[in-house]
CHARMM internal coordinates of N, CA and C (Angstrom, degrees):
IC EDIT
DIST 1 N 1 CA 1.4619
DIST 1 CA 1 C 1.5191
ANGL 1 N 1 CA 1 C 107.12
DIST 1 C 2 N 1.3807
ANGL 1 CA 1 C 2 N 112.76
DIHE 1 N 1 CA 1 C 2 N 140.47
DIST 2 N 2 CA 1.4299
ANGL 1 C 2 N 2 CA 117.87
DIHE 1 CA 1 C 2 N 2 CA -176.50
DIST 2 CA 2 C 1.5270
ANGL 2 N 2 CA 2 C 111.04
DIHE 1 C 2 N 2 CA 2 C -71.77
DIST 2 C 3 N 1.3472
ANGL 2 CA 2 C 3 N 113.18
DIHE 2 N 2 CA 2 C 3 N 158.97
DIST 3 N 3 CA 1.4831
ANGL 2 C 3 N 3 CA 118.20
DIHE 2 CA 2 C 3 N 3 CA -178.13
DIST 3 CA 3 C 1.5529
ANGL 3 N 3 CA 3 C 111.55
DIHE 2 C 3 N 3 CA 3 C -58.74
DIST 3 C 4 N 1.3073
ANGL 3 CA 3 C 4 N 115.15
DIHE 3 N 3 CA 3 C 4 N -36.51
DIST 4 N 4 CA 1.5273
ANGL 3 C 4 N 4 CA 121.43
DIHE 3 CA 3 C 4 N 4 CA -177.25
DIST 4 CA 4 C 1.4486
ANGL 4 N 4 CA 4 C 110.39
DIHE 3 C 4 N 4 CA 4 C -66.13
DIST 4 C 5 N 1.3680
ANGL 4 CA 4 C 5 N 117.41
DIHE 4 N 4 CA 4 C 5 N -35.30
DIST 5 N 5 CA 1.4686
ANGL 4 C 5 N 5 CA 120.32
DIHE 4 CA 4 C 5 N 5 CA -175.24
DIST 5 CA 5 C 1.5222
ANGL 5 N 5 CA 5 C 118.62
DIHE 4 C 5 N 5 CA 5 C -86.01
DIST 5 C 6 N 1.3186
ANGL 5 CA 5 C 6 N 114.78
DIHE 5 N 5 CA 5 C 6 N -3.96
DIST 6 N 6 CA 1.4699
ANGL 5 C 6 N 6 CA 119.60
DIHE 5 CA 5 C 6 N 6 CA -179.91
DIST 6 CA 6 C 1.4695
ANGL 6 N 6 CA 6 C 109.07
DIHE 5 C 6 N 6 CA 6 C -71.96
DIST 6 C 7 N 1.3452
ANGL 6 CA 6 C 7 N 117.37
DIHE 6 N 6 CA 6 C 7 N 141.05
DIST 7 N 7 CA 1.4027
ANGL 6 C 7 N 7 CA 120.34
DIHE 6 CA 6 C 7 N 7 CA 176.88
DIST 7 CA 7 C 1.5336
ANGL 7 N 7 CA 7 C 111.45
DIHE 6 C 7 N 7 CA 7 C -84.36
DIST 7 C 8 N 1.3380
ANGL 7 CA 7 C 8 N 117.20
DIHE 7 N 7 CA 7 C 8 N 163.33
DIST 8 N 8 CA 1.4243
ANGL 7 C 8 N 8 CA 118.75
DIHE 7 CA 7 C 8 N 8 CA 177.01
DIST 8 CA 8 C 1.4866
ANGL 8 N 8 CA 8 C 114.50
DIHE 7 C 8 N 8 CA 8 C -55.57
DIST 8 C 9 N 1.3539
ANGL 8 CA 8 C 9 N 115.86
DIHE 8 N 8 CA 8 C 9 N -38.15
DIST 9 N 9 CA 1.4727
ANGL 8 C 9 N 9 CA 121.63
DIHE 8 CA 8 C 9 N 9 CA -179.91
DIST 9 CA 9 C 1.5495
ANGL 9 N 9 CA 9 C 110.33
DIHE 8 C 9 N 9 CA 9 C -63.58
DIST 9 C 10 N 1.3291
ANGL 9 CA 9 C 10 N 114.16
DIHE 9 N 9 CA 9 C 10 N -40.14
DIST 10 N 10 CA 1.4534
ANGL 9 C 10 N 10 CA 119.95
DIHE 9 CA 9 C 10 N 10 CA -177.65
DIST 10 CA 10 C 1.5639
ANGL 10 N 10 CA 10 C 105.37
DIHE 9 C 10 N 10 CA 10 C -65.73
DIST 10 C 11 N 1.2643
ANGL 10 CA 10 C 11 N 117.56
DIHE 10 N 10 CA 10 C 11 N -45.81
DIST 11 N 11 CA 1.4763
ANGL 10 C 11 N 11 CA 122.15
DIHE 10 CA 10 C 11 N 11 CA -178.01
DIST 11 CA 11 C 1.5690
ANGL 11 N 11 CA 11 C 107.85
DIHE 10 C 11 N 11 CA 11 C -61.46
DIST 11 C 12 N 1.2733
ANGL 11 CA 11 C 12 N 117.30
DIHE 11 N 11 CA 11 C 12 N -43.52
DIST 12 N 12 CA 1.4936
ANGL 11 C 12 N 12 CA 118.83
DIHE 11 CA 11 C 12 N 12 CA 178.56
DIST 12 CA 12 C 1.4864
ANGL 12 N 12 CA 12 C 112.57
DIHE 11 C 12 N 12 CA 12 C -63.60
DIST 12 C 13 N 1.3108
ANGL 12 CA 12 C 13 N 118.50
DIHE 12 N 12 CA 12 C 13 N -36.96
DIST 13 N 13 CA 1.4177
ANGL 12 C 13 N 13 CA 124.69
DIHE 12 CA 12 C 13 N 13 CA 177.96
DIST 13 CA 13 C 1.5867
ANGL 13 N 13 CA 13 C 106.81
DIHE 12 C 13 N 13 CA 13 C -63.29
DIST 13 C 14 N 1.3028
ANGL 13 CA 13 C 14 N 118.34
DIHE 13 N 13 CA 13 C 14 N -42.26
DIST 14 N 14 CA 1.4009
ANGL 13 C 14 N 14 CA 121.48
DIHE 13 CA 13 C 14 N 14 CA -179.93
DIST 14 CA 14 C 1.5286
ANGL 14 N 14 CA 14 C 111.04
DIHE 13 C 14 N 14 CA 14 C -65.12
DIST 14 C 15 N 1.3471
ANGL 14 CA 14 C 15 N 116.35
DIHE 14 N 14 CA 14 C 15 N -40.48
DIST 15 N 15 CA 1.4182
ANGL 14 C 15 N 15 CA 120.94
DIHE 14 CA 14 C 15 N 15 CA 178.23
DIST 15 CA 15 C 1.4770
ANGL 15 N 15 CA 15 C 109.30
DIHE 14 C 15 N 15 CA 15 C -63.84
DIST 15 C 16 N 1.3216
ANGL 15 CA 15 C 16 N 119.17
DIHE 15 N 15 CA 15 C 16 N -36.26
DIST 16 N 16 CA 1.4627
ANGL 15 C 16 N 16 CA 123.77
DIHE 15 CA 15 C 16 N 16 CA -179.04
DIST 16 CA 16 C 1.5445
ANGL 16 N 16 CA 16 C 106.23
DIHE 15 C 16 N 16 CA 16 C -67.92
DIST 16 C 17 N 1.2962
ANGL 16 CA 16 C 17 N 119.11
DIHE 16 N 16 CA 16 C 17 N -39.49
DIST 17 N 17 CA 1.4456
ANGL 16 C 17 N 17 CA 119.34
DIHE 16 CA 16 C 17 N 17 CA 176.43
DIST 17 CA 17 C 1.5242
ANGL 17 N 17 CA 17 C 113.05
DIHE 16 C 17 N 17 CA 17 C -63.52
DIST 17 C 18 N 1.2671
ANGL 17 CA 17 C 18 N 116.56
DIHE 17 N 17 CA 17 C 18 N -41.48
DIST 18 N 18 CA 1.4750
ANGL 17 C 18 N 18 CA 119.81
DIHE 17 CA 17 C 18 N 18 CA 178.90
DIST 18 CA 18 C 1.5667
ANGL 18 N 18 CA 18 C 109.54
DIHE 17 C 18 N 18 CA 18 C -61.48
DIST 18 C 19 N 1.3093
ANGL 18 CA 18 C 19 N 117.55
DIHE 18 N 18 CA 18 C 19 N -41.31
DIST 19 N 19 CA 1.4531
ANGL 18 C 19 N 19 CA 123.23
DIHE 18 CA 18 C 19 N 19 CA -176.08
DIST 19 CA 19 C 1.5594
ANGL 19 N 19 CA 19 C 105.24
DIHE 18 C 19 N 19 CA 19 C -63.68
DIST 19 C 20 N 1.3343
ANGL 19 CA 19 C 20 N 118.49
DIHE 19 N 19 CA 19 C 20 N -48.35
DIST 20 N 20 CA 1.4141
ANGL 19 C 20 N 20 CA 121.93
DIHE 19 CA 19 C 20 N 20 CA -179.91
DIST 20 CA 20 C 1.5543
ANGL 20 N 20 CA 20 C 112.54
DIHE 19 C 20 N 20 CA 20 C -60.50
DIST 20 C 21 N 1.3439
ANGL 20 CA 20 C 21 N 114.16
DIHE 20 N 20 CA 20 C 21 N -38.54
DIST 21 N 21 CA 1.4953
ANGL 20 C 21 N 21 CA 119.05
DIHE 20 CA 20 C 21 N 21 CA 178.90
DIST 21 CA 21 C 1.5597
ANGL 21 N 21 CA 21 C 106.77
DIHE 20 C 21 N 21 CA 21 C -65.29
DIST 21 C 22 N 1.3656
ANGL 21 CA 21 C 22 N 119.95
DIHE 21 N 21 CA 21 C 22 N -40.99
DIST 22 N 22 CA 1.3883
ANGL 21 C 22 N 22 CA 122.38
DIHE 21 CA 21 C 22 N 22 CA -179.49
DIST 22 CA 22 C 1.5100
ANGL 22 N 22 CA 22 C 113.81
DIHE 21 C 22 N 22 CA 22 C -68.65
DIST 22 C 23 N 1.3254
ANGL 22 CA 22 C 23 N 117.62
DIHE 22 N 22 CA 22 C 23 N -23.39
DIST 23 N 23 CA 1.4616
ANGL 22 C 23 N 23 CA 122.16
DIHE 22 CA 22 C 23 N 23 CA -179.07
DIST 23 CA 23 C 1.4918
ANGL 23 N 23 CA 23 C 109.74
DIHE 22 C 23 N 23 CA 23 C -76.42
DIST 23 C 24 N 1.2453
ANGL 23 CA 23 C 24 N 118.79
DIHE 23 N 23 CA 23 C 24 N -13.48
DIST 24 N 24 CA 1.4690
ANGL 23 C 24 N 24 CA 125.87
DIHE 23 CA 23 C 24 N 24 CA -178.40
DIST 24 CA 24 C 1.5956
ANGL 24 N 24 CA 24 C 104.44
DIHE 23 C 24 N 24 CA 24 C -71.88
DIST 24 C 25 N 1.3373
ANGL 24 CA 24 C 25 N 112.13
DIHE 24 N 24 CA 24 C 25 N 113.13
DIST 25 N 25 CA 1.4799
ANGL 24 C 25 N 25 CA 116.09
DIHE 24 CA 24 C 25 N 25 CA -175.97
DIST 25 CA 25 C 1.5308
ANGL 25 N 25 CA 25 C 110.22
DIHE 24 C 25 N 25 CA 25 C -69.76
DIST 25 C 26 N 1.2673
ANGL 25 CA 25 C 26 N 120.73
DIHE 25 N 25 CA 25 C 26 N -19.66
DIST 26 N 26 CA 1.4968
ANGL 25 C 26 N 26 CA 123.96
DIHE 25 CA 25 C 26 N 26 CA -176.24
DIST 26 CA 26 C 1.4914
ANGL 26 N 26 CA 26 C 111.53
DIHE 25 C 26 N 26 CA 26 C -86.57
DIST 26 C 27 N 1.2895
ANGL 26 CA 26 C 27 N 120.46
DIHE 26 N 26 CA 26 C 27 N -0.44
DIST 27 N 27 CA 1.4537
ANGL 26 C 27 N 27 CA 124.01
DIHE 26 CA 26 C 27 N 27 CA -177.68
DIST 27 CA 27 C 1.5049
ANGL 27 N 27 CA 27 C 110.79
DIHE 26 C 27 N 27 CA 27 C -68.37
DIST 27 C 28 N 1.3370
ANGL 27 CA 27 C 28 N 117.86
DIHE 27 N 27 CA 27 C 28 N 122.34
DIST 28 N 28 CA 1.4463
ANGL 27 C 28 N 28 CA 120.11
DIHE 27 CA 27 C 28 N 28 CA 178.31
DIST 28 CA 28 C 1.5458
ANGL 28 N 28 CA 28 C 111.97
DIHE 27 C 28 N 28 CA 28 C -60.56
DIST 28 C 29 N 1.2627
ANGL 28 CA 28 C 29 N 119.75
DIHE 28 N 28 CA 28 C 29 N 156.71
DIST 29 N 29 CA 1.4120
ANGL 28 C 29 N 29 CA 124.87
DIHE 28 CA 28 C 29 N 29 CA -172.33
DIST 29 CA 29 C 1.5269
ANGL 29 N 29 CA 29 C 108.88
DIHE 28 C 29 N 29 CA 29 C -60.38
DIST 29 C 30 N 1.3281
ANGL 29 CA 29 C 30 N 117.77
DIHE 29 N 29 CA 29 C 30 N -48.80
DIST 30 N 30 CA 1.4724
ANGL 29 C 30 N 30 CA 119.87
DIHE 29 CA 29 C 30 N 30 CA -175.42
DIST 30 CA 30 C 1.5118
ANGL 30 N 30 CA 30 C 109.79
DIHE 29 C 30 N 30 CA 30 C -59.49
DIST 30 C 31 N 1.3260
ANGL 30 CA 30 C 31 N 116.93
DIHE 30 N 30 CA 30 C 31 N -44.44
DIST 31 N 31 CA 1.4678
ANGL 30 C 31 N 31 CA 122.70
DIHE 30 CA 30 C 31 N 31 CA 177.95
DIST 31 CA 31 C 1.5097
ANGL 31 N 31 CA 31 C 111.47
DIHE 30 C 31 N 31 CA 31 C -61.01
DIST 31 C 32 N 1.3241
ANGL 31 CA 31 C 32 N 117.60
DIHE 31 N 31 CA 31 C 32 N -42.05
DIST 32 N 32 CA 1.4213
ANGL 31 C 32 N 32 CA 122.65
DIHE 31 CA 31 C 32 N 32 CA 179.06
DIST 32 CA 32 C 1.5186
ANGL 32 N 32 CA 32 C 113.67
DIHE 31 C 32 N 32 CA 32 C -64.08
DIST 32 C 33 N 1.3374
ANGL 32 CA 32 C 33 N 114.33
DIHE 32 N 32 CA 32 C 33 N -38.45
DIST 33 N 33 CA 1.5092
ANGL 32 C 33 N 33 CA 121.25
DIHE 32 CA 32 C 33 N 33 CA 178.97
DIST 33 CA 33 C 1.5298
ANGL 33 N 33 CA 33 C 106.60
DIHE 32 C 33 N 33 CA 33 C -68.06
DIST 33 C 34 N 1.3583
ANGL 33 CA 33 C 34 N 116.99
DIHE 33 N 33 CA 33 C 34 N -43.29
DIST 34 N 34 CA 1.5266
ANGL 33 C 34 N 34 CA 117.65
DIHE 33 CA 33 C 34 N 34 CA 176.94
DIST 34 CA 34 C 1.4904
ANGL 34 N 34 CA 34 C 114.23
DIHE 33 C 34 N 34 CA 34 C -61.55
DIST 34 C 35 N 1.3177
ANGL 34 CA 34 C 35 N 114.94
DIHE 34 N 34 CA 34 C 35 N -43.25
DIST 35 N 35 CA 1.4495
ANGL 34 C 35 N 35 CA 122.22
DIHE 34 CA 34 C 35 N 35 CA 177.85
DIST 35 CA 35 C 1.5758
ANGL 35 N 35 CA 35 C 111.04
DIHE 34 C 35 N 35 CA 35 C -62.72
DIST 35 C 36 N 1.2940
ANGL 35 CA 35 C 36 N 114.99
DIHE 35 N 35 CA 35 C 36 N -40.45
DIST 36 N 36 CA 1.4898
ANGL 35 C 36 N 36 CA 118.79
DIHE 35 CA 35 C 36 N 36 CA 179.70
DIST 36 CA 36 C 1.5090
ANGL 36 N 36 CA 36 C 109.46
DIHE 35 C 36 N 36 CA 36 C -67.60
DIST 36 C 37 N 1.2839
ANGL 36 CA 36 C 37 N 120.24
DIHE 36 N 36 CA 36 C 37 N -42.60
DIST 37 N 37 CA 1.4402
ANGL 36 C 37 N 37 CA 125.05
DIHE 36 CA 36 C 37 N 37 CA 175.70
DIST 37 CA 37 C 1.5280
ANGL 37 N 37 CA 37 C 112.34
DIHE 36 C 37 N 37 CA 37 C -58.13
DIST 37 C 38 N 1.3479
ANGL 37 CA 37 C 38 N 113.81
DIHE 37 N 37 CA 37 C 38 N -42.21
DIST 38 N 38 CA 1.4673
ANGL 37 C 38 N 38 CA 119.28
DIHE 37 CA 37 C 38 N 38 CA 177.19
DIST 38 CA 38 C 1.5790
ANGL 38 N 38 CA 38 C 109.06
DIHE 37 C 38 N 38 CA 38 C -67.21
DIST 38 C 39 N 1.2299
ANGL 38 CA 38 C 39 N 115.47
DIHE 38 N 38 CA 38 C 39 N -40.80
DIST 39 N 39 CA 1.5262
ANGL 38 C 39 N 39 CA 119.02
DIHE 38 CA 38 C 39 N 39 CA 179.73
DIST 39 CA 39 C 1.5769
ANGL 39 N 39 CA 39 C 110.33
DIHE 38 C 39 N 39 CA 39 C -61.41
DIST 39 C 40 N 1.3672
ANGL 39 CA 39 C 40 N 114.45
DIHE 39 N 39 CA 39 C 40 N -47.03
DIST 40 N 40 CA 1.4558
ANGL 39 C 40 N 40 CA 117.22
DIHE 39 CA 39 C 40 N 40 CA 179.17
DIST 40 CA 40 C 1.5035
ANGL 40 N 40 CA 40 C 113.05
DIHE 39 C 40 N 40 CA 40 C -62.23
DIST 40 C 41 N 1.3003
ANGL 40 CA 40 C 41 N 116.63
DIHE 40 N 40 CA 40 C 41 N -38.81
DIST 41 N 41 CA 1.5031
ANGL 40 C 41 N 41 CA 118.31
DIHE 40 CA 40 C 41 N 41 CA 176.17
DIST 41 CA 41 C 1.5142
ANGL 41 N 41 CA 41 C 112.69
DIHE 40 C 41 N 41 CA 41 C -63.60
DIST 41 C 42 N 1.3115
ANGL 41 CA 41 C 42 N 115.96
DIHE 41 N 41 CA 41 C 42 N -42.15
DIST 42 N 42 CA 1.5150
ANGL 41 C 42 N 42 CA 120.90
DIHE 41 CA 41 C 42 N 42 CA 176.85
DIST 42 CA 42 C 1.5372
ANGL 42 N 42 CA 42 C 110.71
DIHE 41 C 42 N 42 CA 42 C -62.61
DIST 42 C 43 N 1.3151
ANGL 42 CA 42 C 43 N 115.66
DIHE 42 N 42 CA 42 C 43 N -42.78
DIST 43 N 43 CA 1.4917
ANGL 42 C 43 N 43 CA 119.09
DIHE 42 CA 42 C 43 N 43 CA 179.32
DIST 43 CA 43 C 1.5494
ANGL 43 N 43 CA 43 C 108.20
DIHE 42 C 43 N 43 CA 43 C -61.97
DIST 43 C 44 N 1.3080
ANGL 43 CA 43 C 44 N 117.26
DIHE 43 N 43 CA 43 C 44 N -44.22
DIST 44 N 44 CA 1.4754
ANGL 43 C 44 N 44 CA 117.05
DIHE 43 CA 43 C 44 N 44 CA -177.57
DIST 44 CA 44 C 1.5609
ANGL 44 N 44 CA 44 C 111.43
DIHE 43 C 44 N 44 CA 44 C -68.19
DIST 44 C 45 N 1.3605
ANGL 44 CA 44 C 45 N 116.14
DIHE 44 N 44 CA 44 C 45 N -37.95
DIST 45 N 45 CA 1.4470
ANGL 44 C 45 N 45 CA 119.04
DIHE 44 CA 44 C 45 N 45 CA 177.24
DIST 45 CA 45 C 1.5351
ANGL 45 N 45 CA 45 C 111.30
DIHE 44 C 45 N 45 CA 45 C -64.39
DIST 45 C 46 N 1.3050
ANGL 45 CA 45 C 46 N 115.50
DIHE 45 N 45 CA 45 C 46 N -39.35
DIST 46 N 46 CA 1.4444
ANGL 45 C 46 N 46 CA 121.49
DIHE 45 CA 45 C 46 N 46 CA -177.63
DIST 46 CA 46 C 1.5510
ANGL 46 N 46 CA 46 C 109.76
DIHE 45 C 46 N 46 CA 46 C -68.27
DIST 46 C 47 N 1.3445
ANGL 46 CA 46 C 47 N 112.74
DIHE 46 N 46 CA 46 C 47 N -44.48
DIST 47 N 47 CA 1.4643
ANGL 46 C 47 N 47 CA 117.39
DIHE 46 CA 46 C 47 N 47 CA 176.51
DIST 47 CA 47 C 1.4906
ANGL 47 N 47 CA 47 C 113.56
DIHE 46 C 47 N 47 CA 47 C -58.00
DIST 47 C 48 N 1.3415
ANGL 47 CA 47 C 48 N 116.75
DIHE 47 N 47 CA 47 C 48 N -44.91
DIST 48 N 48 CA 1.4773
ANGL 47 C 48 N 48 CA 122.23
DIHE 47 CA 47 C 48 N 48 CA 176.64
DIST 48 CA 48 C 1.4858
ANGL 48 N 48 CA 48 C 110.42
DIHE 47 C 48 N 48 CA 48 C -56.87
DIST 48 C 49 N 1.3274
ANGL 48 CA 48 C 49 N 117.95
DIHE 48 N 48 CA 48 C 49 N -45.25
DIST 49 N 49 CA 1.4830
ANGL 48 C 49 N 49 CA 121.31
DIHE 48 CA 48 C 49 N 49 CA -175.81
DIST 49 CA 49 C 1.5816
ANGL 49 N 49 CA 49 C 106.95
DIHE 48 C 49 N 49 CA 49 C -67.99
DIST 49 C 50 N 1.3371
ANGL 49 CA 49 C 50 N 115.04
DIHE 49 N 49 CA 49 C 50 N -40.80
DIST 50 N 50 CA 1.5176
ANGL 49 C 50 N 50 CA 114.82
DIHE 49 CA 49 C 50 N 50 CA 177.87
DIST 50 CA 50 C 1.4784
ANGL 50 N 50 CA 50 C 115.10
DIHE 49 C 50 N 50 CA 50 C -64.53
DIST 50 C 51 N 1.3833
ANGL 50 CA 50 C 51 N 117.34
DIHE 50 N 50 CA 50 C 51 N -35.44
DIST 51 N 51 CA 1.4603
ANGL 50 C 51 N 51 CA 124.26
DIHE 50 CA 50 C 51 N 51 CA 178.20
DIST 51 CA 51 C 1.5047
ANGL 51 N 51 CA 51 C 108.74
DIHE 50 C 51 N 51 CA 51 C -66.98
DIST 51 C 52 N 1.3433
ANGL 51 CA 51 C 52 N 116.01
DIHE 51 N 51 CA 51 C 52 N -41.47
DIST 52 N 52 CA 1.4663
ANGL 51 C 52 N 52 CA 122.05
DIHE 51 CA 51 C 52 N 52 CA 176.98
DIST 52 CA 52 C 1.5865
ANGL 52 N 52 CA 52 C 112.38
DIHE 51 C 52 N 52 CA 52 C -59.88
DIST 52 C 53 N 1.3665
ANGL 52 CA 52 C 53 N 113.12
DIHE 52 N 52 CA 52 C 53 N -43.18
DIST 53 N 53 CA 1.4140
ANGL 52 C 53 N 53 CA 117.84
DIHE 52 CA 52 C 53 N 53 CA 178.74
DIST 53 CA 53 C 1.5237
ANGL 53 N 53 CA 53 C 111.69
DIHE 52 C 53 N 53 CA 53 C -65.38
DIST 53 C 54 N 1.3029
ANGL 53 CA 53 C 54 N 114.69
DIHE 53 N 53 CA 53 C 54 N -42.82
DIST 54 N 54 CA 1.5172
ANGL 53 C 54 N 54 CA 123.15
DIHE 53 CA 53 C 54 N 54 CA 179.25
DIST 54 CA 54 C 1.5176
ANGL 54 N 54 CA 54 C 108.51
DIHE 53 C 54 N 54 CA 54 C -58.92
DIST 54 C 55 N 1.2931
ANGL 54 CA 54 C 55 N 119.41
DIHE 54 N 54 CA 54 C 55 N -47.01
DIST 55 N 55 CA 1.4333
ANGL 54 C 55 N 55 CA 123.08
DIHE 54 CA 54 C 55 N 55 CA 175.85
DIST 55 CA 55 C 1.4951
ANGL 55 N 55 CA 55 C 115.16
DIHE 54 C 55 N 55 CA 55 C -56.59
DIST 55 C 56 N 1.3370
ANGL 55 CA 55 C 56 N 112.19
DIHE 55 N 55 CA 55 C 56 N -45.04
DIST 56 N 56 CA 1.4759
ANGL 55 C 56 N 56 CA 116.89
DIHE 55 CA 55 C 56 N 56 CA 179.14
DIST 56 CA 56 C 1.5275
ANGL 56 N 56 CA 56 C 113.25
DIHE 55 C 56 N 56 CA 56 C -66.14
DIST 56 C 57 N 1.3507
ANGL 56 CA 56 C 57 N 114.80
DIHE 56 N 56 CA 56 C 57 N -38.53
DIST 57 N 57 CA 1.4329
ANGL 56 C 57 N 57 CA 117.35
DIHE 56 CA 56 C 57 N 57 CA 177.10
DIST 57 CA 57 C 1.5459
ANGL 57 N 57 CA 57 C 114.06
DIHE 56 C 57 N 57 CA 57 C -64.65
DIST 57 C 58 N 1.3362
ANGL 57 CA 57 C 58 N 113.94
DIHE 57 N 57 CA 57 C 58 N -41.53
DIST 58 N 58 CA 1.4581
ANGL 57 C 58 N 58 CA 120.28
DIHE 57 CA 57 C 58 N 58 CA 176.56
DIST 58 CA 58 C 1.5009
ANGL 58 N 58 CA 58 C 111.12
DIHE 57 C 58 N 58 CA 58 C -59.57
DIST 58 C 59 N 1.3628
ANGL 58 CA 58 C 59 N 115.29
DIHE 58 N 58 CA 58 C 59 N -40.40
DIST 59 N 59 CA 1.5042
ANGL 58 C 59 N 59 CA 118.81
DIHE 58 CA 58 C 59 N 59 CA -176.61
DIST 59 CA 59 C 1.5054
ANGL 59 N 59 CA 59 C 105.95
DIHE 58 C 59 N 59 CA 59 C -70.09
DIST 59 C 60 N 1.3022
ANGL 59 CA 59 C 60 N 119.07
DIHE 59 N 59 CA 59 C 60 N -43.20
DIST 60 N 60 CA 1.5298
ANGL 59 C 60 N 60 CA 121.76
DIHE 59 CA 59 C 60 N 60 CA -177.36
DIST 60 CA 60 C 1.5199
ANGL 60 N 60 CA 60 C 110.47
DIHE 59 C 60 N 60 CA 60 C -69.90
DIST 60 C 61 N 1.2571
ANGL 60 CA 60 C 61 N 120.99
DIHE 60 N 60 CA 60 C 61 N -24.22
DIST 61 N 61 CA 1.4676
ANGL 60 C 61 N 61 CA 120.71
DIHE 60 CA 60 C 61 N 61 CA 179.69
DIST 61 CA 61 C 1.4870
ANGL 61 N 61 CA 61 C 110.01
DIHE 60 C 61 N 61 CA 61 C -97.54
DIST 61 C 62 N 1.2675
ANGL 61 CA 61 C 62 N 119.83
DIHE 61 N 61 CA 61 C 62 N 0.43
DIST 62 N 62 CA 1.4897
ANGL 61 C 62 N 62 CA 120.30
DIHE 61 CA 61 C 62 N 62 CA 173.18
DIST 62 CA 62 C 1.5081
ANGL 62 N 62 CA 62 C 109.93
DIHE 61 C 62 N 62 CA 62 C 91.16
DIST 62 C 63 N 1.3420
ANGL 62 CA 62 C 63 N 120.20
DIHE 62 N 62 CA 62 C 63 N 3.14
DIST 63 N 63 CA 1.4673
ANGL 62 C 63 N 63 CA 122.09
DIHE 62 CA 62 C 63 N 63 CA 179.04
DIST 63 CA 63 C 1.5497
ANGL 63 N 63 CA 63 C 115.91
DIHE 62 C 63 N 63 CA 63 C -88.13
DIST 63 C 64 N 1.3151
ANGL 63 CA 63 C 64 N 111.50
DIHE 63 N 63 CA 63 C 64 N -10.34
DIST 64 N 64 CA 1.5210
ANGL 63 C 64 N 64 CA 118.38
DIHE 63 CA 63 C 64 N 64 CA 179.35
DIST 64 CA 64 C 1.5152
ANGL 64 N 64 CA 64 C 110.65
DIHE 63 C 64 N 64 CA 64 C -109.17
DIST 64 C 65 N 1.3341
ANGL 64 CA 64 C 65 N 111.69
DIHE 64 N 64 CA 64 C 65 N -164.85
DIST 65 N 65 CA 1.4921
ANGL 64 C 65 N 65 CA 122.24
DIHE 64 CA 64 C 65 N 65 CA -178.16
DIST 65 CA 65 C 1.5156
ANGL 65 N 65 CA 65 C 106.40
DIHE 64 C 65 N 65 CA 65 C -79.93
DIST 65 C 66 N 1.2850
ANGL 65 CA 65 C 66 N 122.52
DIHE 65 N 65 CA 65 C 66 N 115.00
DIST 66 N 66 CA 1.4782
ANGL 65 C 66 N 66 CA 124.33
DIHE 65 CA 65 C 66 N 66 CA 179.14
DIST 66 CA 66 C 1.5086
ANGL 66 N 66 CA 66 C 113.11
DIHE 65 C 66 N 66 CA 66 C -65.54
DIST 66 C 67 N 1.3407
ANGL 66 CA 66 C 67 N 117.09
DIHE 66 N 66 CA 66 C 67 N -17.37
DIST 67 N 67 CA 1.4706
ANGL 66 C 67 N 67 CA 117.62
DIHE 66 CA 66 C 67 N 67 CA 177.35
DIST 67 CA 67 C 1.5390
ANGL 67 N 67 CA 67 C 114.39
DIHE 66 C 67 N 67 CA 67 C -73.79
DIST 67 C 68 N 1.3854
ANGL 67 CA 67 C 68 N 115.85
DIHE 67 N 67 CA 67 C 68 N -10.08
DIST 68 N 68 CA 1.4381
ANGL 67 C 68 N 68 CA 119.10
DIHE 67 CA 67 C 68 N 68 CA 176.84
DIST 68 CA 68 C 1.4922
ANGL 68 N 68 CA 68 C 115.41
DIHE 67 C 68 N 68 CA 68 C -73.81
DIST 68 C 69 N 1.2864
ANGL 68 CA 68 C 69 N 118.75
DIHE 68 N 68 CA 68 C 69 N -13.44
DIST 69 N 69 CA 1.4542
ANGL 68 C 69 N 69 CA 123.14
DIHE 68 CA 68 C 69 N 69 CA -176.32
DIST 69 CA 69 C 1.4911
ANGL 69 N 69 CA 69 C 110.12
DIHE 68 C 69 N 69 CA 69 C -70.35
END
COOR INIT
IC SEED 1 N 1 CA 1 C
IC BUILD
């Protein structure tokens, strides 16, 4: 599935998976760094999607800029 098509819930599940991976004490440093970078990217993508949804909701409820519709 493409990154654009992932739901917020799917992204949150992926973040959870990264956290569980990082909690593994036997994870080599290089793998931990790679997992951390992946997690940060997922958090940023998820935050952007949540911000986009918030903006749309504000627009639809009249709290945002009506020109955005």
